[in-house]
Structure formats: structure tokens, C-alpha cells
C-alpha positions as CSV (number, residue, x, y, z in Angstrom):
1,M,-128.6,98.1,50.9
2,A,-126.7,98.1,47.5
3,R,-125.5,94.7,46.0
4,F,-122.6,94.2,44.0
5,I,-123.4,92.6,40.6
6,Q,-120.6,92.7,38.4
7,L,-116.9,94.0,38.1
8,Q,-116.3,95.5,34.5
9,A,-113.2,97.5,34.7
10,V,-110.3,98.4,37.0
11,A,-108.1,101.6,37.1
12,A,-105.0,102.3,39.4
13,H,-105.3,105.3,42.1
14,S,-102.8,107.6,42.6
15,I,-102.4,106.2,46.0
16,P,-100.9,102.6,46.0
17,N,-103.2,99.5,46.5
18,H,-106.2,101.9,46.0
19,Y,-108.3,101.3,42.8
20,V,-111.5,102.8,41.0
21,A,-113.5,100.0,39.8
22,T,-116.3,100.1,37.4
23,I,-118.9,97.9,38.7
24,V,-122.7,97.1,37.9
25,A,-124.6,97.2,41.2
26,D,-128.1,97.5,42.6
27,I,-127.6,100.5,44.4
28,D,-130.8,101.0,45.9
29,D,-131.7,97.2,46.1
30,D,-134.7,97.6,44.0
31,G,-133.8,95.4,41.0
32,N,-132.5,98.4,38.7
33,Y,-128.9,97.7,37.9
34,E,-126.5,100.6,37.5
35,T,-123.0,101.1,36.3
36,V,-120.9,102.9,38.7
37,S,-117.3,103.9,39.7
38,Y,-116.3,102.6,43.0
39,G,-113.4,103.6,45.2
40,V,-111.7,100.3,46.2
41,L,-109.5,100.8,49.6
42,P,-107.5,98.0,51.3
43,D,-109.4,98.3,54.5
44,D,-112.9,99.2,53.7
45,N,-115.1,96.5,55.3
46,H,-118.4,98.3,54.8
47,G,-121.3,97.3,52.7
48,I,-120.3,95.8,49.3
49,A,-116.6,96.9,49.5
50,P,-115.3,93.4,50.6
51,E,-117.0,91.8,47.5
52,V,-115.7,94.3,45.1
53,R,-112.3,94.5,46.6
54,A,-112.0,90.5,46.3
55,A,-113.3,91.0,42.4
56,V,-110.6,93.6,41.8
57,V,-108.0,91.0,43.4
58,E,-109.2,88.2,41.3
59,W,-109.3,90.6,38.1
60,I,-105.6,91.3,38.8
61,N,-104.7,87.8,39.4
62,D,-106.0,86.7,36.5
63,G,-104.2,89.3,34.5
64,Y,-106.9,91.4,33.0
65,P,-105.7,95.0,32.4
66,V,-105.6,97.7,35.0
67,A,-105.8,101.2,33.5
68,P,-103.1,103.5,34.7
69,Y,-103.6,106.4,37.0
70,V,-104.4,109.3,35.1
71,P,-104.0,112.6,37.0
72,P,-107.2,115.0,36.6
73,T,-107.0,117.7,34.3
74,P,-107.0,121.4,35.7
75,E,-110.4,121.7,34.0
76,R,-111.9,118.6,35.8
77,L,-110.4,120.0,39.1
78,R,-112.1,123.3,38.6
79,A,-115.2,121.6,38.1
80,V,-115.5,120.0,41.4
81,M,-114.3,123.3,43.2
82,P,-116.6,124.3,45.9
83,T,-119.3,126.9,45.2
84,I,-118.4,130.2,46.9
85,S,-120.8,133.0,48.2
86,R,-121.1,136.4,46.9
87,R,-119.3,137.5,50.4
88,Q,-116.5,135.3,49.7
89,L,-116.0,136.5,46.0
90,L,-116.0,139.8,46.9
91,L,-113.5,139.6,49.9
92,A,-111.2,137.6,47.1
93,L,-111.5,140.1,44.5
94,F,-110.9,142.8,47.1
95,S,-107.7,141.0,48.2
96,I,-106.5,141.5,44.7
97,G,-107.4,144.9,44.2
98,I,-110.6,144.5,42.3
99,T,-113.5,146.4,43.3
100,E,-117.2,145.7,43.1
101,D,-117.4,149.3,41.0
102,Q,-114.7,147.7,38.5
103,I,-117.0,144.5,38.1
104,D,-119.8,146.9,37.3
105,A,-117.9,149.0,34.9
106,A,-116.7,145.8,33.2
107,L,-120.4,144.7,32.8
108,V,-122.0,147.9,31.7
109,N,-122.7,146.6,28.2
110,D,-123.7,143.1,29.4
111,A,-127.2,143.1,30.8
112,E,-127.3,139.3,31.5
113,G,-123.8,139.2,33.0
114,M,-124.9,142.1,35.2
115,I,-128.0,140.4,36.2
116,E,-125.7,137.2,37.2
117,W,-123.5,139.3,39.0
118,K,-125.9,141.6,41.0
119,N,-128.3,138.6,41.8
120,A,-126.4,135.7,42.6
121,T,-126.0,134.6,46.0
122,D,-123.3,132.1,45.2
123,Y,-120.8,131.3,42.4
124,E,-119.4,128.4,40.7
125,R,-115.6,128.3,39.5
126,L,-116.6,127.4,35.7
127,H,-119.8,129.8,35.2
128,P,-119.2,131.8,32.2
129,L,-119.4,135.0,34.4
130,I,-116.3,133.9,36.1
131,T,-114.5,133.1,33.0
132,D,-115.3,136.3,31.4
133,L,-114.6,138.5,34.4
134,S,-111.1,136.6,34.7
135,G,-110.1,137.3,31.2
136,H,-111.4,140.8,31.6
137,F,-109.0,141.4,34.4
138,G,-106.1,139.5,33.0
139,L,-106.1,136.7,35.4
140,P,-104.7,133.5,34.6
141,P,-107.1,130.5,35.5
142,E,-104.2,129.0,37.7
143,Q,-104.4,132.4,39.8
144,V,-108.2,132.5,39.9
145,D,-108.0,128.7,40.8
146,S,-106.0,129.7,44.1
147,L,-107.9,132.6,44.8
148,W,-110.9,130.6,44.6
149,L,-109.9,128.1,46.9
150,W,-108.6,130.7,49.3
151,A,-112.0,132.4,49.2
152,G,-113.5,129.2,50.1
153,N,-112.2,129.4,53.5
154,L,-113.2,132.7,54.4
């Protein structure tokens, strides 16, 4: 079981009374300390949560700074989007009128892109192939994001 060693910093979360604590912990209880981000929830009583929460309360009461909540950037949100399958991607593209033949034509002079397109079984939102094809078809990143999340549920 993990052991809480030290609190190093506290940042606010978008939800009131929730925090992100930067802590030093012995994650595997093997004597190797790691610095990690730890989500602090008001009613979490599992593992090291009570100790970390108590340290955060003490930190705040002692007047130490709490970094303000900073919403994730669109790029950060894209980085954590789920991987989708080839089937999901093809169905999503078809839903907006882009066919597999059109993708093949767009990649005709890009051997590496064609290999990625034809042989991948799943796709990541920020893979260069997706970025390149989005630009080729004039799809703004926000539209691709929405389409990607929709495809993830197919």
C-alpha cells in the first residue's frame, strides 16, 4: 500500500472543495519515493486519502498558496481523447461525406501516411496522420474533436 511522505503544493480544482495535491509518496511501499499529482476529494477515505486531505487542510489553514484552477487547453483535452478503431473512424468519416477512396487519394503521394492509414487498427486523436488529413479536408480541430468523441461511442 502506498505511503504519503510529504505535501509539496496544492492547486484548486474546478469542483469546490476538491484539490490537486503534489505529493511525495512511496507508491509501492518499496522505499522508492515518487512525486505525483493526487486528487483530493472531501469524502475519500481510501488508502492515503485521509492523510493527504489532512495535509491539504493544514496547508490552507497555515496560509500557504493554493494555485488557481486552470482549465485544460484544447490540446491537452485532445491528448487524452480515447483511441478509436478503424471501423469507428471510417464510420465517422462516412457520416460527414468522406469516403475511404477519398482518403486513399489524399495519401497517394505519401507512402508513410498510406502505410499508417491502411495498416493501423486504431487511431489516436493527435496522430500526425489525423492532423494532416483534417487539414487536407478543411476540418477545423473542434469539428474533429466532436466527431472523434462521437465515433468513440459507435
